[in-house]
C-alpha positions in Angstrom: -6.6 21.1 -1.0 -3.6 18.8 -0.2 -3.2 16.9 3.0 0.1 16.1 4.7 1.5 14.0 7.5 1.9 16.4 10.4 2.4 16.0 14.2 -0.3 18.6 14.5 -2.8 16.6 12.4 -5.3 13.9 13.3 -4.0 10.4 13.9 -4.3 8.0 11.0 -3.2 4.4 10.6 -2.5 2.5 7.3 -1.1 -1.0 7.1 0.5 -2.0 3.8 2.1 -5.0 2.1 4.2 -5.0 -1.0 2.7 -7.5 -3.4 5.1 -7.2 -6.4 7.8 -5.0 -7.8 8.4 -3.8 -11.4 11.5 -2.4 -13.0 11.5 1.1 -14.4 10.2 1.3 -17.9 12.2 4.4 -19.0 16.0 4.5 -19.2 16.0 8.1 -18.0 14.5 7.0 -14.6 17.2 4.3 -14.1 19.9 7.0 -14.7 18.4 9.1 -12.0 18.5 6.2 -9.5 14.8 5.3 -9.8 14.5 1.6 -9.0 11.0 1.0 -10.3 7.4 0.5 -9.1 5.7 -1.5 -6.4 2.2 -3.0 -6.4 1.1 -2.4 -2.8 -2.0 -3.4 -0.8 -3.1 -1.0 1.9 -5.5 -1.5 4.7 -6.7 1.7 6.3 -7.7 1.6 9.9 -9.0 5.2 9.9 -10.7 7.2 7.2 -8.8 10.4 6.7 -8.9 12.5 3.5 -6.4 11.2 1.0 -5.0 8.8 3.6 -3.4 6.3 1.3 -2.0 9.0 -1.0 -0.5 11.0 1.8 1.0 8.0 3.7 2.6 6.5 0.7 4.0 9.9 -0.4 5.4 10.5 3.1 7.2 7.1 2.8 8.8 8.3 -0.5 6.5 6.2 -2.6 3.9 8.4 -4.3 1.0 6.8 -6.2 1.4 6.6 -10.0 -0.4 9.3 -12.0 -1.5 11.2 -8.9 -2.6 14.5 -10.2 -2.9 16.0 -6.7 0.5 15.1 -5.1 2.9 14.5 -8.0 4.9 17.2 -9.7 3.8 18.1 -13.2 6.9 16.5 -14.7 6.3 13.2 -12.8 2.6 13.2 -13.8 3.5 13.7 -17.4 5.9 10.7 -17.2 3.3 8.4 -15.8 0.3 9.3 -18.0 1.6 7.6 -21.3 1.5 4.2 -19.6 -1.1 4.7 -16.8 -4.2 6.8 -17.8 -5.3 7.7 -14.3 -4.5 7.6 -10.7 -3.4 4.1 -9.8 -5.6 3.6 -6.7 -8.3 1.0 -6.5 -10.4 -0.3 -3.7 -10.6 -4.0 -4.5 -12.1 -5.3 -1.2 -14.5 -3.5 1.1 -15.8 -5.0 4.3 -18.5 -3.4 6.6 -21.5 -4.3 8.7 -25.0 -3.7 7.2 -28.0 -2.2 8.8 -28.8 -5.6 10.5 -25.2 -5.7 11.8 -24.3 -8.6 9.5 -20.8 -8.6 7.9 -20.7 -7.7 4.2 -17.8 -8.1 1.9 -17.6 -6.6 -1.6 -14.9 -7.6 -4.0 -14.0 -5.4 -7.1 -11.4 -6.8 -9.4 -8.8 -4.5 -10.9 -10.3 -2.5 -13.8 -9.0 -3.1 -17.3 -7.2 0.2 -17.6 -5.1 -0.5 -14.4 -4.5 -4.1 -15.5 -3.2 -2.6 -18.8 -0.8 -0.3 -16.8 0.6 -3.4 -15.1 1.0 -5.2 -18.4 2.9 -2.2 -19.8 5.3 -2.3 -16.9 6.2 -5.9 -17.8 6.8 -8.9 -15.6 6.6 -8.5 -11.9 9.3 -9.6 -9.6 7.8 -11.4 -6.7 9.9 -12.0 -3.6 10.5 -15.6 -2.5 9.2 -14.6 0.9 5.9 -13.2 -0.6 2.6 -14.8 0.1 -0.5 -14.9 -2.0 -2.4 -13.9 1.1 -3.0 -10.2 1.8 -3.0 -9.4 5.5 -3.3 -13.2 6.1 -6.8 -13.3 4.7 -7.4 -13.3 1.0 -5.7 -14.2 -2.3 -4.5 -11.1 -4.1 -4.0 -13.0 -7.3 -7.5 -14.5 -7.3 -9.3 -11.4 -6.1 -7.4 -8.6 -7.8 -7.0 -10.1 -11.3 -10.1 -12.2 -11.7 -12.4 -11.2 -14.7 
């Protein structure tokens, strides 16, 4: 089933930062007023079902190749350049059974790196920082081999 943002629903909190933006790769999108894509880092403060997908959709920025929340036409436009849902947990922090902090880093998989390459060069704002949420280098962690 699909989730949605609703005043009757449970509270959920997601922080996000735009890392980079990419131009549209299809002329038909530009004609429709589509400005392009954004690489976004999200930090969830709660753990609701499809939280990132639903929050980004509610902001008017659905995830690429999202087979649950995109229209069939939009999904078909995304699939030639992005083979699957563009959603990846690159950094996970938690406390282990001894209550010691643990941090797991998972670089971006090759298929999603390839999708970014197919989009072309990113436009990075002059105000952008390499730090995500003031803590970690997105370029080092996300794109390392």
